N, C-alpha and C positions, 0 to 999 in steps of 0.2 A: 270188893276186897281190892285194894291196890297191891299191884305186883311190885314186889322189892326189885329196884333198879341200882345195881352196884356202882358206886363212883368214887374216886380215890382223892377228891379235893383239890383237883389242879383248876387254876383260875378260869380257862375256857370251858372244861367240861362241866366244872361245878355249876358255872353260871347257866349253861345250857340245861343241866337237869335240874336244876332248881326252878327255871323258867318255864320248863315243859312238863313238869310232874303232873300237874292237875291236867292239863290239856289231854296228856296221852293216858293218865290214870295209872301211875306207877309211884312206889314209895320211893324215895333216896335213902340209901345206905351209905355211910361212908367208912372207908377203911385207911388205913395208915399207908398202905403199899399196894401197889397194882397187882403182885402176887397174892396178896391176902384177898383181894376182891375177885380173882380168879378162882381161887379155893371156894368162895361163896358160891359161884357159878357151878363149879363141879359138884359141889356138895348140896345145891337146889336150894340154898337160903336165898340166892338172887336169881333172877332169870336173865341177867346181862351185866356187862362190865364196860363202862366207857374209859377210855384211855385214847392217847396218840394213836393215828393209824401205824405207825411203823412198830411201835411196841406191842400193840394187839396183833399185829399181823406176825411177828416174831413169836409171841406166845402161842398164837393159833397153830403156827408152823411147826411147832416143836411139842405140842401136846394133843394128842387125838380126841381127848375129851371135850374139847372148845373149839368153835368156829369163828372165823370172822365173818359177822353178820352183815355188817353195813359199813362201808367207808364214806364218810363225808368231807369231800375236799371241797371245802369252802373258803380258801384263800388264807386262811390263819396261818402264821408262820411264827417261828422263834428266832432268837437271834443270840448273839454274844453280846454282852456288857463291857464296856471300856470305858474309862475315865475320860472327860472331853479333853484332858490334857495329854492323852495317850495317843493321838493321831498316828504317830509313826508306826507305832506298836499294831494299833487296828489295821493299818493299812497293809502292814505285813502279813497278818492274819488274814486279811480280806483276799490278798493275792494268792496265798496258797490255797485258798477255798475254791477262787475263781478258776486256778490251774487244774485242781480235781475236778471242777466241773466241766472244763473245756476238753480235757484230755480223758474223760470217761471214767475216771475213778470213783467218783461219788455213786455215779449210775449202777458200774459195777458192785460196788459195796451195797447198795440197796438191794440189787438183785440177789446177791450172795445171802445176805441175812434176813429179807423180808419176803423174798421170792417176787416174780413179776418183774414187769418193765416200768420204768419211771415215766409218767406222763408226759409228753413233750412240751408241756407249758409248765411243768413243775419248777418251783423256786430252787430246786435240787439242781437243776441242769440250766438254768438261767443265771447269766452273769449281768448284773445291772450296772448302769453307768456310774461313774464316780465311786466313791466310798463313803460306806456306812449306809443305813438304811434309807431309802428314799422315803421323803414325808416325815421325817424324823430329824430332831434337834442333833445338829453334829454332823449332818449330811454333807458331803462334799461332792458337787454334781460335776467337778472338773474332769473331764475325761483322761484316762491313764492307759499307758501301754504296759500289757500282762507280760511279765517276765517269769517264766517257769524253768525250772531246772529238770 
């Protein structure tokens, strides 16, 4: 009998769950929201729920009925989308984020909301050269001087 594995339909976790269901012997159940999937675990309709690490860590930290069982830091990241003709706006947003990375704000927020320390090689504390995501269309590798308020 397959064990139900709860999964909320996000692109990466959906792909992983679908590709690994047979290998690990579980059935994928999909829910509209992560809280719905957590409820399925609490009520024993599912044995696990898959979500992004920060969201899952926050939920586990707030609800004693669940625990964070596994953290898969495999380099997947998310980003903010900007129109290609909005480079000035993208650069302002990226500058603000880089300032929060370098002054420790993002690390402190992570610790406050998710507990634990941010891994030293995490994108959360790494300012990448240029503007935009390296390796993606629109990336500008030109070095820039960080200006923080």
